[in-house]
C-alpha positions in Angstrom: 4.7 -84.8 -62.1 5.8 -83.0 -65.2 5.3 -79.3 -65.3 4.9 -77.0 -68.3 8.4 -75.7 -67.7 9.8 -79.2 -67.8 8.1 -79.9 -71.1 9.4 -76.7 -72.7 13.1 -77.4 -71.8 13.6 -80.3 -74.2 15.7 -80.0 -77.4 16.0 -82.0 -80.6 19.7 -82.7 -80.5 21.5 -84.6 -77.8 24.8 -83.6 -76.2 26.4 -86.3 -78.3 25.2 -84.7 -81.5 26.3 -81.3 -80.3 29.8 -82.5 -79.4 30.1 -84.2 -82.8 29.0 -81.0 -84.5 31.5 -78.8 -82.6 34.3 -81.2 -83.6 33.1 -81.1 -87.2 33.3 -77.3 -87.2 36.8 -77.3 -85.7 38.7 -80.6 -85.6 41.4 -79.0 -83.3 38.9 -77.7 -80.8 39.7 -78.1 -77.1 37.2 -80.0 -75.1 37.0 -77.1 -72.7 35.8 -74.9 -75.5 33.2 -77.5 -76.6 31.9 -77.6 -73.0 31.6 -73.8 -72.9 29.7 -73.6 -76.1 27.3 -76.5 -75.3 26.9 -75.6 -71.7 28.0 -78.8 -70.1 31.0 -79.8 -68.1 34.4 -80.6 -69.6 34.2 -84.0 -67.9 30.9 -84.7 -69.6 32.4 -83.7 -73.0 35.3 -86.1 -72.3 32.9 -88.9 -71.7 31.0 -88.1 -74.9 34.2 -88.0 -76.9 35.1 -91.4 -75.4 31.7 -92.8 -76.4 32.0 -91.4 -79.9 35.5 -92.8 -80.3 34.5 -96.3 -79.0 31.6 -96.4 -81.3 33.8 -95.5 -84.3 32.4 -92.0 -85.0 35.7 -90.3 -84.5 39.4 -90.9 -84.1 41.9 -88.6 -82.3 45.5 -88.0 -83.0 47.9 -86.2 -80.7 49.5 -83.2 -82.4 52.0 -81.7 -79.9 50.0 -81.0 -76.8 46.6 -81.0 -78.4 44.3 -83.5 -80.0 43.1 -83.4 -83.6 39.9 -85.2 -84.3 38.8 -86.9 -87.5 35.1 -87.8 -88.0 33.9 -91.0 -89.6 31.1 -89.4 -91.5 30.1 -92.7 -93.2 29.3 -94.2 -89.8 25.5 -94.7 -89.5 23.2 -93.5 -86.7 22.7 -96.0 -83.9 18.9 -95.9 -83.5 17.0 -98.3 -85.8 14.8 -95.5 -87.2 17.8 -93.6 -88.5 20.3 -96.5 -89.0 19.9 -96.2 -92.8 21.5 -92.7 -92.8 25.1 -91.7 -92.2 26.0 -89.1 -89.7 27.3 -87.1 -92.7 23.7 -86.0 -93.2 23.5 -84.4 -89.7 27.0 -82.8 -90.0 26.2 -81.4 -93.5 23.0 -79.9 -92.2 24.4 -78.2 -89.1 28.2 -77.9 -89.2 28.3 -75.1 -91.7 26.0 -73.0 -89.5 28.0 -70.8 -87.1 27.3 -71.5 -83.4 26.2 -68.2 -81.9 28.0 -67.1 -78.7 26.5 -68.4 -75.5 24.4 -65.8 -73.8 24.3 -65.6 -70.0 21.0 -66.8 -68.5 
């Protein structure tokens, strides 16, 4: 049974979208930092980055001991209702907005 609390905990953006946006804000970000900002595990972020890479949304290049990510902003959304739009639309909408620091719950 779904409670009122369960219904109020949903959000518009998925973790995949949030990871993509954090990388758009800082292409040299460490996945640990992405995990901290979003509030998920580093392992989950690694899996999401692998998904995004496999689907052609990003590439990664090794620079010293770190990765530098490059987004393919012309790649279109996967769901048929948004497939006409490139992810550039999402990134342009959100990437310039500063992510506020995570507050303890």
